[in-house]
C-alpha positions as CSV (number, residue, x, y, z in Angstrom):
1,M,57.2,-30.2,-12.0
2,T,57.9,-27.4,-9.7
3,T,58.0,-27.2,-5.4
4,D,54.9,-25.1,-6.0
5,T,53.0,-27.0,-8.4
6,R,53.6,-30.2,-6.3
7,L,51.9,-28.0,-3.6
8,E,49.2,-26.8,-5.6
9,R,48.6,-30.6,-6.2
10,V,48.8,-32.0,-3.5
11,R,47.0,-28.8,-1.3
12,T,43.8,-29.3,-4.0
13,A,43.7,-33.7,-2.7
14,A,43.9,-32.0,0.9
15,D,40.9,-29.6,0.4
16,R,38.9,-32.5,-1.2
17,V,39.9,-34.7,2.0
18,A,39.3,-32.4,4.6
19,G,35.9,-31.1,2.7
20,S,34.6,-34.6,3.2
21,S,35.5,-34.7,6.7
22,G,34.5,-31.3,7.4
23,L,37.8,-29.8,7.5
24,D,39.8,-27.0,6.8
25,I,43.3,-26.9,5.2
26,F,45.4,-24.8,8.1
27,D,48.9,-25.2,6.2
28,I,50.9,-27.7,3.9
29,Q,54.8,-27.3,4.0
30,L,56.7,-29.8,1.4
31,R,60.2,-29.7,3.1
32,R,63.8,-31.5,2.3
33,E,65.0,-32.6,5.8
34,S,68.2,-34.5,6.7
35,S,65.5,-37.4,7.0
36,G,64.6,-36.9,3.7
37,W,61.1,-35.2,1.9
38,V,58.5,-34.3,4.5
39,L,54.6,-33.2,3.7
40,R,52.8,-31.2,6.7
41,V,49.1,-31.5,6.6
42,V,48.3,-28.7,9.4
43,I,43.9,-29.4,9.2
44,D,41.5,-27.7,11.3
45,R,38.2,-26.8,12.2
46,P,36.2,-24.5,9.5
47,L,35.2,-20.6,11.0
48,Q,32.0,-21.0,12.7
49,R,29.4,-18.4,12.6
50,D,25.9,-17.9,14.1
51,A,22.8,-17.0,12.9
52,D,23.8,-13.0,13.0
53,G,26.6,-13.5,10.7
54,A,29.8,-13.1,14.0
55,V,32.2,-15.2,14.6
56,V,31.5,-18.1,17.4
57,V,34.3,-18.6,20.2
58,E,35.6,-21.7,20.0
59,T,36.1,-23.7,22.9
60,P,39.2,-26.5,23.9
61,E,36.8,-29.1,23.7
62,Q,36.0,-28.3,19.9
63,S,40.1,-28.3,18.5
64,I,41.1,-31.2,16.5
65,G,41.6,-34.5,17.9
66,I,43.8,-37.3,16.6
67,E,40.8,-40.0,15.2
68,D,40.6,-36.7,12.6
69,C,44.1,-36.6,12.4
70,Q,44.2,-40.1,11.4
71,R,41.2,-40.2,9.3
72,V,42.5,-37.7,6.9
73,S,45.9,-38.6,7.0
74,T,44.8,-42.2,6.1
75,D,42.3,-41.2,3.2
76,L,45.2,-38.5,1.8
77,S,47.8,-40.9,1.3
78,T,46.1,-42.8,-0.5
79,I,44.8,-40.3,-2.5
80,L,48.6,-39.2,-2.9
81,D,49.4,-42.8,-3.8
82,V,46.9,-43.6,-6.5
83,E,47.1,-39.9,-8.3
84,D,51.1,-40.1,-8.3
85,V,51.0,-36.2,-6.8
86,L,54.5,-36.4,-6.0
87,D,57.6,-37.8,-7.7
88,H,59.7,-39.0,-4.6
89,A,59.5,-40.4,-1.4
90,Y,58.0,-38.5,1.2
91,T,56.6,-38.8,5.3
92,L,53.2,-37.5,5.4
93,E,52.2,-36.1,8.5
94,V,48.3,-34.7,9.2
95,S,48.7,-32.1,12.4
96,S,46.4,-29.5,14.4
97,P,47.4,-26.3,14.6
98,G,48.3,-26.9,18.2
99,L,47.0,-25.5,21.0
100,D,49.7,-22.9,20.7
101,R,48.3,-22.3,17.0
102,P,49.1,-18.7,15.6
103,L,46.9,-16.3,14.8
104,R,46.6,-14.7,11.2
105,H,43.7,-12.5,10.6
106,A,41.0,-10.4,12.2
107,D,38.5,-13.7,12.5
108,D,40.9,-15.9,14.0
109,Y,40.9,-13.0,17.7
110,R,36.8,-13.0,17.3
111,R,37.1,-17.2,17.3
112,F,39.6,-17.3,20.5
113,S,38.1,-14.3,22.5
114,G,38.9,-14.8,25.8
115,R,42.1,-17.2,25.5
116,L,45.5,-15.7,26.4
117,A,47.0,-14.9,23.5
118,K,51.3,-13.8,22.8
119,L,51.7,-10.8,20.0
120,V,54.6,-9.1,18.4
121,V,54.6,-5.9,17.3
122,P,57.7,-4.7,15.9
123,A,57.5,-0.9,15.1
124,G,55.7,-1.3,18.7
125,V,52.8,0.5,20.3
126,E,53.6,3.1,23.0
127,G,56.8,1.8,23.1
128,Q,56.4,-1.6,23.6
129,T,56.7,-4.5,21.2
130,H,55.6,-8.1,22.6
131,F,52.3,-8.3,24.7
132,E,50.5,-10.6,26.3
133,G,46.7,-10.8,27.8
134,R,43.6,-12.3,27.0
135,I,41.9,-11.7,23.6
136,A,38.7,-9.0,24.2
137,G,37.7,-8.7,21.1
138,V,38.1,-6.8,17.3
139,E,37.2,-3.4,17.3
140,D,38.0,-1.2,14.2
141,E,41.0,-3.0,12.8
142,A,42.4,-3.3,16.2
143,V,42.4,-5.8,18.1
144,I,41.4,-5.3,22.1
145,L,44.4,-7.1,24.5
146,Q,42.7,-7.5,28.7
147,V,46.5,-7.2,30.0
148,G,46.1,-7.4,34.0
149,R,42.8,-7.1,35.6
150,R,41.9,-3.8,34.4
151,K,44.0,-2.6,31.7
152,E,43.1,-2.6,28.1
153,R,45.1,-2.3,24.7
154,R,44.4,-1.6,21.9
155,I,46.7,-3.2,19.1
156,P,46.2,-2.7,15.3
157,L,45.9,-6.1,13.7
158,A,48.3,-4.3,10.7
159,A,50.8,-3.7,12.9
160,I,51.1,-6.9,14.0
161,S,54.4,-9.0,12.8
162,R,53.3,-12.5,14.6
163,A,50.9,-13.6,17.3
164,R,49.8,-17.2,19.0
165,L,47.5,-18.6,21.8
166,E,49.5,-19.3,24.5
167,V,48.9,-23.1,26.0
168,E,46.6,-22.8,29.8
169,F,46.7,-25.4,32.1
């Protein structure tokens, strides 16, 4: 069985378990490390929309908690063992995307509007390749980033190679 086939079977099981708890799968990785095989499952809350279809801004208090990870870990471990999805020993790790989570899609920028983020644009925008600022929204396929008190930058979504939230205290 190929790694892709194994991951697809794990994803199917993980989707069932996460869905039963009202959660989504953010990422799944199966890697050989010095300690052996590690299966990492990252869970997240589903994107919420209001009555008009607009993305609801998520607060830090609504993020994934340890109880969510524990519940999914316990249930998923049982299913993976019963269904014998992986044909070798592994360590299961279930976690959240974290406070410094990656931003992947336009809806991610909408969902975390008002939060501080770092973006990398390899081709550059106005000669700059790294940006840090508060997400002000998305318009016309561009992220609006509030940099400083008065400066706004429009960064085309297609130009962004990497973006993540910054941890704020």
